[in-house]
C-alpha positions as CSV (number, residue, x, y, z in Angstrom):
1,M,219.4,158.5,200.6
2,A,218.7,158.9,196.9
3,N,220.0,161.9,195.0
4,A,216.9,163.9,194.0
5,A,218.4,165.0,190.7
6,S,219.4,161.5,189.4
7,G,217.7,159.1,191.8
8,M,221.1,157.6,192.7
9,A,221.7,156.6,196.3
10,V,225.3,156.4,197.8
11,S,226.2,153.1,199.2
12,D,227.5,152.9,202.8
13,E,230.6,151.3,201.4
14,C,231.5,154.5,199.5
15,K,231.5,156.5,202.7
16,L,233.3,153.8,204.7
17,K,236.1,153.4,202.2
18,F,236.5,157.2,201.8
19,G,236.8,157.5,205.6
20,E,239.5,154.8,205.5
21,L,241.4,156.7,202.8
22,Q,241.1,160.0,204.6
23,R,241.8,159.1,208.2
24,K,243.7,155.8,208.1
25,K,245.5,156.2,204.8
26,A,244.4,152.7,204.0
27,F,244.1,153.5,200.3
28,R,245.8,155.8,197.8
29,F,242.7,156.0,195.5
30,I,239.1,154.8,195.2
31,V,237.1,154.5,191.9
32,F,233.3,154.8,192.2
33,K,230.8,153.5,189.7
34,I,227.1,154.2,189.2
35,D,225.2,151.0,189.1
36,E,222.1,151.9,187.1
37,K,220.2,148.7,188.0
38,L,220.7,149.2,191.8
39,Q,220.2,153.0,191.4
40,Q,223.3,153.6,193.6
41,I,226.9,154.7,193.6
42,T,229.2,151.9,194.6
43,V,232.9,151.3,195.1
44,E,234.4,149.7,192.0
45,K,238.2,149.6,192.8
46,H,240.7,150.9,195.3
47,G,244.4,151.0,195.4
48,G,246.5,150.4,198.4
49,P,248.8,152.9,200.1
50,D,251.7,152.1,197.7
51,A,249.6,152.6,194.6
52,T,250.8,155.3,192.2
53,Y,248.9,158.0,190.3
54,E,249.5,156.0,187.2
55,D,247.7,153.0,188.8
56,F,244.8,155.3,189.5
57,V,244.6,156.6,185.9
58,A,244.9,153.1,184.5
59,S,242.0,151.9,186.6
60,L,239.6,154.4,184.9
61,P,237.8,152.9,181.9
62,E,238.7,154.4,178.5
63,N,235.1,154.8,177.3
64,D,232.9,155.1,180.4
65,C,232.4,157.6,183.2
66,R,233.6,157.2,186.8
67,Y,234.2,159.2,189.9
68,G,237.5,158.9,191.6
69,V,239.3,160.2,194.7
70,Y,243.1,160.3,194.9
71,D,245.1,161.1,198.0
72,F,248.0,163.1,196.7
73,E,251.0,163.4,199.0
74,F,253.7,166.0,198.4
75,T,256.4,168.0,200.2
76,S,255.6,171.6,200.8
77,E,258.5,174.0,201.1
78,D,258.2,177.6,202.4
79,G,261.9,178.4,201.9
80,V,262.9,177.6,205.4
81,T,261.3,174.2,206.2
82,S,259.6,171.4,204.3
83,C,256.8,169.2,205.4
84,Q,254.8,166.3,204.1
85,K,251.2,167.2,203.1
86,S,248.3,165.4,201.6
87,K,245.4,166.7,199.5
88,I,242.4,164.7,198.4
89,F,241.3,165.2,194.8
90,F,237.8,164.3,193.5
91,I,238.0,163.5,189.8
92,A,234.9,163.3,187.7
93,W,236.0,161.3,184.7
94,S,233.7,161.7,181.7
95,P,235.5,160.8,178.5
96,D,234.1,162.2,175.2
97,T,233.7,158.6,174.0
98,S,231.3,157.6,176.8
99,R,227.5,157.2,176.3
100,V,225.5,160.4,176.5
101,R,223.2,158.8,179.1
102,A,226.1,157.9,181.3
103,K,227.5,161.5,181.1
104,M,224.1,162.9,182.1
105,I,223.7,160.5,185.0
106,Y,227.2,161.2,186.3
107,A,226.8,164.9,185.9
108,S,223.5,165.1,187.7
109,S,224.7,162.9,190.6
110,K,228.1,164.6,191.2
111,E,227.4,167.4,193.6
112,V,225.2,165.3,196.0
113,F,227.8,162.5,195.9
114,K,230.7,164.9,196.7
115,R,228.8,166.2,199.7
116,E,228.7,162.7,201.1
117,L,232.5,162.6,200.9
118,N,233.4,165.2,203.5
119,G,237.1,166.2,203.2
120,I,237.7,166.7,199.5
121,H,240.2,169.5,198.9
122,Y,240.1,169.9,195.1
123,E,237.9,168.8,192.2
124,L,238.9,168.1,188.6
125,Q,236.5,167.5,185.7
126,A,238.3,165.5,183.0
127,T,237.2,164.4,179.5
128,D,240.6,163.2,178.4
129,P,243.8,162.1,180.3
130,T,245.6,165.4,179.7
131,E,243.1,167.2,181.8
132,M,244.1,165.2,184.9
133,D,247.8,164.7,184.2
134,L,250.0,164.4,187.2
135,E,251.4,167.9,186.5
136,V,247.8,169.3,186.7
137,I,247.4,167.6,190.1
138,K,250.8,169.0,191.3
139,E,250.0,172.5,190.2
140,R,246.6,172.5,191.9
141,A,248.0,171.2,195.2
142,K,250.5,174.0,195.5
C-alpha cells in the first residue's frame, strides 16, 4: 500500500527481511532506500549476524538519505545477574549534504514505513555520524 503523504509503497521484501532480522537473527542490520522511479521503499543492503555497527555506518551513503535498522545486542546487568538483550534501532539517516527533495521524501515517508516494521524499540534521527555514534546507541539501550 502506498504512503498517502509521499506516495511511497513498502516492498514486501522490506517486511520479509525485517522479520528475518527480528525473529531469526539472520541479519545484524538492513539499509532501506526509496526508489523514486518505482515509488517504493526497497532493501538496499543487509549485514549478516557477524556484521558490526561500524559495518552498518559504513553502508550508509555520505550524501544521500536512507533508513536503517540495527539489531543492537548488549549485556544487561542489574547488580545481581547479567543477561543478553537485543534492541532494534530504526535510524533515519538524512545528512545535511543530501538533496532537499530526498530529505522531504524520506521525512514524509518515515512514520508510515516505521509502522510496517513492527518491533522497533528506539528511533534515531541523524544528520551527521556523531548523532548516531555507538555511544549514543549504548546510552539509549540502557
